C-alpha positions in Angstrom: 0.0 0.0 0.0 1.2 3.5 -0.9 0.2 6.5 1.3 -0.3 9.5 -0.9 0.0 12.7 1.1 -2.3 15.1 -0.7 -1.7 18.9 -0.6 -5.3 19.5 -1.9 -7.0 18.0 1.1 -8.1 20.4 3.9 -6.3 23.3 2.1 -7.3 27.0 2.2 -5.1 27.8 -0.8 -6.8 26.9 -4.1 -3.4 26.6 -5.7 -3.0 23.4 -3.8 -5.9 22.0 -5.7 -4.1 22.7 -9.0 -1.1 20.7 -7.7 -3.3 17.9 -6.3 -5.2 17.5 -9.6 -1.9 17.4 -11.6 -0.3 14.9 -9.2 -3.4 12.7 -9.4 -3.6 12.8 -13.2 0.2 12.3 -13.8 1.0 9.8 -11.1 -1.6 8.6 -8.6 -4.2 7.4 -11.1 -1.6 5.5 -13.2 -0.2 3.9 -10.1 -3.7 2.8 -8.9 -4.5 1.5 -12.4 -1.2 -0.5 -12.4 -2.6 -2.4 -9.4 -1.2 -0.6 -6.3 -3.5 0.3 -3.4 -3.2 4.1 -2.8 -4.6 5.6 0.4 -4.9 9.4 0.7 -3.6 11.3 3.8 -4.1 15.1 4.0 -0.9 17.1 4.0 -2.5 20.0 5.9 -3.5 19.8 9.6 -2.6 17.3 12.3 -2.7 13.5 11.6 -5.5 11.5 13.1 -4.9 8.1 14.7 -6.2 6.4 11.6 -3.9 8.4 9.4 -0.9 7.5 11.6 -1.8 3.9 11.1 -1.9 4.4 7.3 1.6 5.9 7.4 3.0 3.1 9.6 1.4 0.4 7.4 2.4 1.9 4.0 5.1 0.4 1.9 5.8 3.9 0.4 4.9 7.4 1.6 4.6 9.9 -1.3 4.4 13.5 -0.1 3.4 16.0 -2.8 3.6 19.7 -3.5 4.4 23.0 -1.9 7.3 24.4 0.3 8.2 21.5 2.6 12.0 21.8 2.5 14.1 24.1 4.6 17.7 24.3 6.1 16.4 23.6 9.6 13.4 21.4 9.0 14.2 19.2 12.0 13.8 22.1 14.4 11.3 24.3 12.5 9.4 22.3 10.0 7.2 24.0 7.4 4.9 21.0 7.8 1.8 21.0 10.0 2.7 17.5 11.1 4.8 17.0 14.3 8.3 15.7 13.9 7.2 12.4 15.5 4.5 12.0 12.9 6.8 12.8 10.0 9.3 10.2 11.4 6.6 7.5 11.0 7.6 7.5 7.3 11.3 6.8 8.1 13.0 4.9 5.3 10.0 5.0 2.9 9.3 8.7 2.3 9.6 10.3 -1.2 9.0 13.9 -1.9 7.3 15.0 -5.2 7.0 18.5 -6.6 8.3 20.1 -3.4 10.7 23.0 -3.1 12.5 25.2 -0.7 10.8 27.4 1.9 12.3 30.8 0.8 15.9 31.5 0.1 18.2 30.4 2.9 22.0 31.0 3.0 23.4 28.8 5.7 22.9 25.4 4.1 21.2 22.4 5.7 22.3 21.9 9.3 23.9 18.5 10.2 20.9 17.3 12.3 18.4 18.1 9.6 20.5 16.5 6.9 20.9 13.3 8.9 17.1 13.3 9.6 16.2 13.8 5.9 18.5 10.9 4.9 16.8 8.7 7.5 13.4 9.5 6.1 14.3 8.9 2.4 13.1 5.9 0.5 15.1 4.2 -2.3 13.6 6.6 -4.8 15.1 10.1 -5.5 13.1 13.0 -4.1 11.6 14.8 -7.1 11.8 18.5 -6.6 10.4 21.4 -8.6 13.7 23.3 -9.4 17.5 22.9 -9.6 18.0 25.1 -6.6 16.2 22.6 -4.3 17.8 19.6 -5.9 21.3 21.0 -5.4 20.7 21.8 -1.8 19.4 18.3 -1.1 22.3 16.7 -3.0 24.9 18.6 -1.0 23.2 17.2 2.2 23.5 13.7 0.9 19.9 13.2 0.0 19.2 11.6 -3.4 17.3 14.3 -5.3 16.4 15.1 -8.9 14.9 18.1 -10.6 11.6 17.2 -12.4 10.0 20.6 -12.3 6.5 21.1 -10.8 4.0 18.3 -11.9 1.6 21.1 -12.8 3.9 21.9 -15.7 4.1 18.3 -17.0 2.8 18.1 -20.5 3.0 21.9 -21.1 5.4 22.7 -23.9 4.9 26.4 -24.5 4.0 29.5 -22.6 2.0 32.2 -24.5 2.8 35.7 -23.1 -0.3 38.0 -22.8 -0.6 41.1 -24.9 -2.7 44.1 -24.1 -6.3 43.5 -25.2 -9.8 42.7 -24.1 -9.9 40.7 -20.9 -7.5 39.6 -18.1 -7.8 37.8 -14.8 -5.4 39.1 -12.1 -4.3 37.7 -8.8 -2.6 39.4 -5.8 -1.4 37.6 -2.7 -2.1 38.3 1.0 1.0 36.6 2.3 3.5 38.7 0.4 2.1 42.2 0.3 3.8 45.2 -1.4 1.0 47.8 -1.7 3.1 50.2 -3.9 4.2 47.5 -6.4 0.8 45.9 -6.4 -1.0 49.2 -7.0 1.4 49.8 -10.0 0.4 46.3 -11.3 -3.3 47.1 -11.0 -2.8 50.4 -12.7 -0.9 48.7 -15.6 -3.5 46.0 -16.2 -6.3 48.5 -16.1 -4.6 50.7 -18.7 -3.8 47.6 -20.9 -7.1 45.7 -20.8 -10.7 46.6 -21.4 -12.0 44.2 -18.7 -10.1 43.3 -15.5 -11.3 40.6 -13.0 -9.5 39.5 -9.9 -9.4 36.0 -8.5 -8.8 35.3 -4.8 -6.7 32.1 -4.7 -6.0 32.4 -0.9 -8.3 33.2 2.0 -7.0 36.7 2.6 -6.5 37.8 -1.1 -9.8 39.5 -1.5 -9.5 41.7 1.6 -6.1 42.8 0.5 -7.3 43.5 -3.0 -10.2 45.6 -1.8 -7.8 47.7 0.4 -6.3 48.8 -2.9 -9.3 48.7 -5.2 -12.6 48.7 -3.2 -14.8 48.5 -6.3 -12.9 45.7 -8.1 -14.7 42.9 -9.9 -13.8 39.8 -7.9 -14.6 36.3 -9.0 -15.8 33.6 -6.6 -13.0 32.0 -4.6 -13.3 28.6 -6.3 -11.2 26.8 -8.9 -14.3 26.4 -11.0 -14.9 30.1 -11.1 -11.3 30.6 -12.3 -11.6 28.0 -15.0 -14.9 29.4 -16.2 -13.4 32.9 -16.4 -10.4 31.7 -18.3 -12.5 29.6 -20.8 -15.3 32.2 -21.1 -13.8 34.0 -24.1 -11.0 33.4 -26.6 -9.3 36.7 -25.7 -8.9 36.3 -21.9 -5.4 36.2 -20.4 -3.8 35.8 -16.9 -1.4 38.1 -15.1 -0.6 37.9 -11.4 1.3 37.0 -8.3 -0.2 33.5 -7.7 2.1 31.0 -9.5 -0.3 28.2 -9.7 -3.1 30.3 -11.1 -0.7 31.2 -13.9 0.1 27.6 -14.5 -3.6 26.7 -14.4 -4.2 29.3 -17.1 -1.4 27.6 -19.2 -3.0 24.2 -18.6 -6.2 25.7 -20.1 -4.3 27.0 -23.1 -4.5 30.6 -22.2 -1.9 33.4 -22.3 -0.3 33.6 -18.9 2.3 35.8 -17.2 3.0 34.8 -13.5 5.1 37.3 -11.7 7.9 36.4 -9.3 7.6 37.5 -5.7 9.8 34.8 -4.1 12.0 31.8 -4.9 9.3 29.6 -6.4 8.5 31.2 -9.7 12.1 32.6 -9.9 13.7 29.2 -9.6 11.2 27.4 -11.9 12.0 30.2 -14.4 15.7 29.5 -14.1 15.2 25.7 -14.3 12.8 25.4 -17.3 12.5 28.8 -18.9 9.1 29.9 -17.5 8.8 33.6 -18.2 8.0 35.1 -14.8 9.4 38.7 -14.3 9.6 40.3 -11.0 6.5 42.4 -10.0 9.0 45.2 -9.4 10.3 45.2 -13.0 7.7 47.5 -14.6 9.7 47.8 -17.8 9.7 44.0 -18.3 5.9 43.9 -17.7 5.2 46.7 -20.1 7.5 45.1 -22.7 5.9 41.7 -22.3 2.4 43.2 -22.8 3.6 45.0 -26.0 5.4 42.1 -27.6 3.6 39.0 -26.4 5.0 35.9 -28.1 5.3 32.2 -27.4 8.2 30.7 -25.4 9.2 27.0 -25.3 9.6 25.4 -21.9 12.5 23.0 -21.3 11.2 20.3 -18.9 13.5 17.3 -18.2 11.2 14.9 -20.1 13.5 11.9 -20.0 14.1 12.2 -16.3 10.4 12.7 -15.6 9.5 9.5 -17.5 12.3 7.5 -15.9 11.3 8.5 -12.4 7.6 8.0 -13.1 8.3 4.5 -14.5 9.8 3.5 -11.1 6.3 3.8 -9.6 4.6 1.8 -12.3 6.8 -1.3 -12.3 
């Protein structure tokens, strides 16, 4: 039995649903179809006694998505789970689609490195960018860059051009009112219709502090999908990375903006165009020029890693 630790269960961030759906489509469903029993355990929140039993009984524990890695994870883990609960997966844990919690300079401390090695299964941890892979490798953890599973199968990114309609996101957890006001002003000058989508629970309140009369979509993934598919001319621009990738999955022009290491390191690793929200010139140039950019995902490595789960 494989315990699948799902970032989309019990989440308040709709971007986790984009990750969860992609993981399920690209790996979990094929694994189940190949004959393995797969039992879901929520990533968010504390474990129940039943979920602890699942982790203990599992042959493999596959933990998916989001920022679970840090230099001092043994002492200050980004997980909701306690250290004791995480340790239930010792010797059989594989990370998938995860990355580093912010930029950290010191390097993994000795205790955390030893603990991570004790957790690891015989499969490489599949991380979303080269930065995360290199940090794990230096700590003696077998790791490989496979990008984010939400990007699997996407070959190109179409850059939005000024036009009719755009869906925009801000983020409550990394606020910069001056930069975000400039972004709102730019999209309102560049597009005839501007809608905002709240991916996280505090996004709408933050948006309305900047634009009280903004047109805000319902806080559901369905509402985002319907907005993106509602007209041929709609584009996406914003601070929420996985809203931008969702738009790409739907075949729409998309320009996610970098506000931290996630979009920045994915950009460096596979060529995703994701300029800083502070680089107004780059944003204006992108909206003037548009264009189509090829992504360079490590396809052979993805397929080889995926095949190890299907044997």
